[in-house]
N, C-alpha and C positions, 0 to 999 in steps of 0.2 A: 824472792825475785827471779831466780833462775827458773823455777818451776813456771812462773808467770810468762817469761820469756818463750820458754819451750812449748806452753799451751797456745801462745799467739802464732809461733810459728806453724803449729799443727793446723791452727785455724786457717791461717792463710793457705797452707799445701792443700787443705782439704777444699778451699774454693778454686783452686785451678782447674780451668776446663779440660786440660789435656794430661793430667796427671798420669805418668807411666806410659804415655804414647811415644812412638817413634815416628818422627815425620821426616821425609826426604823432600827437600825444596831444590829445584834445578835453577840454574841462573841466579843464585842466592848470593852472588859476588857484591850486588850493588843493588841501587834503586828499589823496585817493588819486591824483588826476592829478599834482599836483605832485611827489609822491614818486616816480611813474613817470618822469616827465620826467627828474628829477634823477638817477636811478638810470641810466636808459637813456643819458644823457649821459656819465655817468662810465664806462659801458663802450664808450664810443667812438662813439655815434650823434651824428649831426647832428639837432637836435630843432627841430620846429615846434611852438610852443606855441600852442592855439587855446582861447579861452575867450570868453564872452559879457561878462564883467567886464574892462575894459582895465587896471584898476589891479592886479588880482590876477594877470592873464596876464602883464603887464610884469614883475612882481615876480618870477614864475617864470623868466622869460627873462634877468633880471638875476642871478639867483641862480646860473644855469648859466653864463653868461658870466663873473661873478666867480671861478668855480672853473676857469676856463680852458678850457671847452667852448663849443661852437658852438650858437647857438639863436636863433630869429626868433619874433616873436609876431604873430598875426593874430587880430583881434576876429571872432567867428563865432557865430551863431545857428543850431545845428544842427538846429533843427526846420524850417528852409526851404532847398529845394533849391538855389536861387541862391546862398545863403550857402555851403553845403557845396561847390558846385563852385568858387567863388572860393578857398576854403580850400586845397582839393586843388590847384588851379591855382597857388596862391602856393607851396605845396611844392615842385612841378615847377620853377616860374621860379627859385626861389632855390637848389635843390638838384639839378635835373636828373632826379630820380626820387622814388620813393616805396617803401620797402622795407617799412616797418612802419606800420600803422594800429591805433592803439589807441583804440577808442570808449568813453571813460571817462565822458564827459558825461552827466548824469542828474539828475533831480529826485526827491524823496521827497514824502511826505503826511504830515500830522498824522494820529495815530490816530483814526479815526472810524468809527462804524457805518456799514454800506453805504447806509442811508436818508438818511444826512447827506452823502453824498458826491455832489456836483453834477455835472451833464453837462459844465459847463465844466472842472472839475478833472480829471474823467477824460479828456476830450479833450487837455488840456495835458500830462498825464502821459504818454499815449501818443504824443503828437507829439514829446515829447523823448527818451524812453526807447527803444522799440523803432523809431520812425519815423526817427530819427537814424542808427541802425545800418543801416537799409535804405537810406537815401539816400547815406551816405558810402560804403557797400559798392557800391551801383550804379554810383558814379561812380569809384570807385578800382580795381575789379576789372578793367575793360578796359585800364587802364594797366598794372596788374600783369601781365596776360596778354601784353601787348607787350613788357614787359621781362623776360619769361621765369620770373615767380613774384613771391611776396610774402607777407607775414604780416598777418593781421588778428586782434585779439584785443579782444573784447567785454567790458566789464565787467558782469556781471549781479548776481545776488544771491541768497543763501541763501534768501531769502524766496520766491523763485520755486520752491525745492525743498520747503521745509517753511515754509508760510506761518504767520504771526503773525496773531491776529484784529484786526480795525480797520485793515487795510492792503490792501483788495482791489484798489483800482486799481494801487498800486505792485507788489503781488504779481503780478497779471496782466500789467503790462508787462514785468517781469524774466523770467517765465516766457516771455513772447514772444520776448525777447533770446536766451535759452537756445535755444528751438526754432528760431529763424531761424539762429543760429550753426551748427547741425547741418545745416539744410536747404541752407544756402549752401556749407558745407564739403565736401559730397558733390558739389555741382554744379560746384565749381571745382578739386576735387583734381587732375584730368588736366592742369591748367594750372601745377602746382607752386606752388600758392597754398593756404596752410594757414590755417585759421580755428578758433579756439577760444574760449571764454568762461572767465571766472574770476568766482566767486561768493563774495564776502567775506560773513562775518557781521557783526554791529554792528561799527562800527570808530569810533575815537576821531577824530571829525572834526566839524566844525560841523553837517554834516547829522543826526547823531545827535539833537542838542538840538533841531533844527529839526522833528523827527518828534513831539515832545511836546506833549500838550496843556497849556493854561494850568494845569490841575490837577496835572499831572506835574511842571511845572517847580516848583511849591510844594515839591517834596521830590524834587529831581533825583538825589541820590545813592540814595535808597531805590528809585527807579525803575530806576536804572543796575543797583543790586544784584539786583533782581527779574529783569531781563534776563540777568545774569550768571549767575544759576543755572541757566539752560538751555544754557550752553556748557560742554561737559565738560572743556576743557581749563583753564576758570576764569579766562579773561581775554577782554577785548575784543581784536579785531584792532587793529593800528597799521597806517597807511598804507604803512609799508615792507614789512609782511607781503604786501600784494597786489602791490607793486612787483616783490618778489623772483619771484613766481609769474608775473608778466607777462614779466619778463626771462627766464626759463627758456622760455616759450612762444615767445619772440621769438627766440630763440637757435638755433644749429645743435644744442644739446643736445637740442631737441625736433623735430629734423627729420623723425622718423617719427610725430609726434603731430598729429592733426588731428579736429575734429569732438567734441572733449571739451569737459565743462563741469568745471573744477577748483575745487573748493570750499575756499576759505581760511577755514575757519569754527569751528576748534577742537573739530570732532566734533558741531556743532550738527545737521547733516543726517543723522545715523546713525538 
């Protein structure tokens, strides 16, 4: 019986898509980032959870550990180069390498006409959304070159493909993420480094509510239903939908895939 159990465990372990890989996920304390971290851990990856919110980051770390997988947490402000350097050094110090970098950390904005968007808000969104992808990639790519390859996956947004009115700064920031993904992918392809992005549609996370004005919050369901009419498949994305797309791009199933933006949008970008 014991031998049978061991054989079954070896069978399951052998089927894991990310066995022995090390994955760093930014913004992994909640929502999409947490779903990515949990799924990649289930598929055999050792996870570095990075988030600016320690309570949330530790919650994700503990969820993974309680399921019997390996995870560490580091508090990080991804808009700062020194913080990004510390985060990636933490990954190397703990696990000796970095196979997968998922740039999920990002911030949104409340629906606002362009004349009401402050310079400070614009700068903050740009510092977190595209700048963090630049900083982490700049630091991680030399390490991946030395180790013979790696994978970077950036979470963009369908807003960068098909904008909604009132989100000019957010839309511009996510379009920049997608363009940066393609620029870096072609630059590092000769080094066996694949870089892709994923563009979710509106997703059932706290960020969705955070984008609504006070007026919209007076009737959240009406607002959500209005947005829902623009998604051909007729539902919002769930964090797990995006996590499964990230798993595909992180795995050998996508070994010939680089420089793409994969919309997980229920047809919104058609």
